[in-house]
C-alpha positions in Angstrom: 34.0 -1.5 4.4 37.0 -1.4 2.0 40.4 -0.2 3.2 43.2 0.8 0.9 46.6 2.3 1.7 48.1 3.8 -1.5 51.7 4.9 -1.8 51.2 7.7 -4.4 48.7 10.5 -5.0 47.7 8.9 -8.3 46.7 5.7 -6.5 44.8 7.7 -3.9 42.9 9.6 -6.5 41.8 6.4 -8.2 40.7 4.9 -4.9 38.6 8.0 -4.2 36.6 7.6 -7.4 34.2 5.3 -5.4 31.1 7.5 -4.5 31.3 7.0 -0.7 35.1 6.9 -0.2 36.7 9.0 2.5 40.3 9.9 3.2 41.9 8.8 6.4 44.7 11.1 7.6 45.5 11.1 11.3 42.1 9.6 12.0 41.5 11.7 15.2 38.2 13.1 13.9 37.0 10.6 11.3 37.5 7.5 13.5 35.7 9.2 16.4 32.7 10.0 14.1 32.7 6.4 12.9 32.7 5.0 16.4 29.6 7.2 17.2 27.8 6.0 14.1 27.8 9.4 12.5 29.4 8.2 9.3 30.0 4.9 7.7 32.1 5.3 4.5 32.2 2.4 1.9 35.9 2.8 1.6 38.7 4.3 3.7 41.7 5.6 1.8 44.7 5.9 4.1 47.1 8.7 3.3 49.9 7.6 5.7 52.1 6.0 3.1 52.1 8.9 0.6 55.5 10.7 0.8 54.2 13.5 -1.5 52.0 14.7 1.3 54.8 15.2 3.8 57.4 17.9 4.3 57.6 21.7 4.8 59.4 23.9 2.2 60.0 27.5 1.4 59.0 28.2 -2.2 60.7 30.5 -4.6 58.0 33.1 -4.2 58.5 33.2 -0.4 55.4 31.2 0.4 55.7 28.3 2.9 54.2 25.0 1.7 53.2 22.6 4.5 52.4 19.1 3.4 48.9 17.9 4.5 50.3 15.0 6.5 52.3 17.3 8.7 51.3 16.5 12.3 50.1 19.0 14.9 53.2 18.0 17.0 55.5 18.9 14.1 53.8 22.3 13.6 54.1 23.0 17.3 57.9 22.8 16.9 57.9 24.8 13.6 60.9 27.1 13.3 58.6 29.9 12.2 60.1 31.9 9.3 57.3 34.4 9.2 54.5 35.9 11.3 51.9 33.7 9.6 53.9 30.6 10.4 54.4 31.8 14.0 50.6 32.2 14.4 50.0 28.7 13.0 52.6 27.3 15.4 50.9 28.9 18.4 47.6 27.4 17.4 49.2 23.9 16.9 50.5 24.1 20.5 46.9 24.2 21.9 45.4 21.5 19.7 44.0 18.8 22.0 46.6 16.7 23.9 50.1 15.2 23.1 48.7 11.9 21.9 46.3 13.6 19.5 49.0 16.1 18.3 51.3 13.2 17.6 48.8 11.6 15.2 46.5 14.3 14.0 47.4 16.2 10.8 46.8 19.7 9.5 45.3 18.3 6.3 42.8 16.2 8.1 41.8 19.0 10.4 41.4 21.4 7.5 39.3 19.0 5.5 37.1 18.2 8.5 36.3 22.0 8.8 35.1 22.0 12.4 34.3 25.7 13.1 35.6 25.3 16.7 38.9 23.9 15.6 42.1 25.9 15.9 43.5 26.0 12.3 40.6 27.4 10.2 40.4 30.7 12.0 44.2 31.2 11.8 44.4 30.2 8.1 41.6 32.7 7.2 43.3 35.4 9.2 46.7 35.1 7.5 45.3 34.7 4.0 46.5 31.1 3.5 45.7 29.0 0.5 44.6 25.4 0.6 46.1 23.2 -2.1 43.9 20.4 -3.3 44.5 17.7 -5.9 42.6 15.0 -7.8 42.8 13.0 -11.0 41.7 16.2 -12.7 44.7 18.2 -11.5 45.7 20.5 -8.7 44.3 23.9 -7.6 44.6 26.3 -4.8 41.7 27.8 -2.9 41.8 30.9 -0.6 41.1 29.8 3.0 38.3 32.3 3.3 36.6 30.5 0.4 37.5 27.0 1.4 35.6 26.9 4.7 31.9 27.2 3.7 29.9 26.1 6.7 29.6 23.5 9.4 31.9 20.7 8.3 31.5 22.0 4.8 34.4 22.9 2.5 35.0 23.7 -1.2 36.4 20.2 -1.8 34.9 18.6 -4.8 34.3 14.8 -5.1 37.6 13.0 -5.4 39.7 15.9 -4.2 42.3 15.6 -1.4 43.9 18.5 0.7 47.5 18.1 -0.4 49.1 21.1 1.3 48.7 24.4 3.1 50.4 27.5 1.7 51.3 30.4 4.1 52.1 33.8 2.7 55.4 35.5 3.2 55.3 38.3 5.8 57.7 40.3 8.0 58.9 38.2 10.9 57.7 40.8 13.4 54.3 41.5 11.9 51.8 41.8 14.8 49.9 38.5 15.3 48.2 36.7 18.2 45.9 33.8 18.9 43.5 33.5 21.8 41.3 30.6 22.6 38.6 30.1 25.2 37.6 26.5 26.0 36.0 24.6 28.8 39.3 22.8 29.6 42.8 22.9 28.1 42.9 21.0 24.9 39.2 21.1 24.1 37.7 22.6 21.0 37.1 26.3 21.3 34.0 28.0 22.7 35.5 31.0 20.9 38.9 31.7 19.3 40.3 34.9 17.9 43.2 35.2 15.5 44.7 38.7 14.9 47.1 39.2 12.0 48.1 42.8 11.3 44.7 44.6 10.9 42.8 41.3 10.2 40.8 39.9 13.1 39.0 36.6 12.6 36.7 34.7 15.0 36.2 31.0 15.3 33.5 29.1 17.1 31.0 32.0 16.7 29.3 30.6 13.6 29.5 27.7 11.1 32.7 29.0 9.7 35.5 31.4 10.6 34.1 35.0 10.5 35.8 38.3 10.2 35.1 40.4 13.2 32.7 42.7 11.3 30.7 39.7 10.2 29.9 38.7 13.8 27.8 41.9 14.2 25.2 40.5 11.8 25.6 36.8 12.6 23.6 34.9 15.2 26.1 33.1 17.4 26.1 29.3 17.7 24.5 27.6 20.8 25.7 24.1 21.6 26.8 21.9 24.4 29.8 24.1 25.2 28.1 27.4 25.5 25.0 29.4 24.5 25.0 31.9 21.7 24.3 34.7 24.3 27.5 33.7 26.2 29.6 33.8 23.1 28.3 37.2 22.2 29.0 38.5 25.7 32.6 37.2 26.0 33.7 38.0 22.4 34.7 41.6 23.1 37.0 40.6 25.9 38.7 37.8 23.9 39.3 40.3 21.0 40.8 42.8 23.5 43.1 40.2 24.9 44.2 39.1 21.4 44.8 42.5 20.1 46.6 43.8 23.2 49.0 40.9 23.6 
């Protein structure tokens, strides 16, 4: 396996031209999958040395741009300038454990697209945009269109998640995040993000679902819980989220 550690996005884009190349961000998901023999990329492209992927800034249009290499720990301490940022901060605080939060990144988690992860459901609820780049240029994808299925995203070959964009919103807009898991820090059996009138459910299907979509979706059964259990507890989790 080839390993490269570029210092610029342009170098990273060139390195990703190899057919079976994969980005390495925090490594908390990808390395675990490699250890289990679930994936064996021909090339790993580390993003750690690329300064362009770091930093959080308020843009002129009021949106908040969060660099893809921002860690969970950094987001957990975010001085939230809006309700959307506050909701993301709350989700970051329940991601895994301190050691994972110190290394794992939002870009890596978003690109991994685990439906039981904390960020996807929040990003869909707040109407976030996912910024991606490649040698062909940069584009932004609505979060609701980015997450397509189980570990499946709208990323094309050679594209990197470069940033997350959160919309401006009144600081006091009603928002809440609730997560049900087997133990603290685990992936969600179910999660619910409420943002204004928008309610989005994670862990119920292969991607984040609006609450109305769950009525016509068969819930997932896996080692954490049966589909029947998820269906049974969803109303109570929604109630807690919307009444908090």
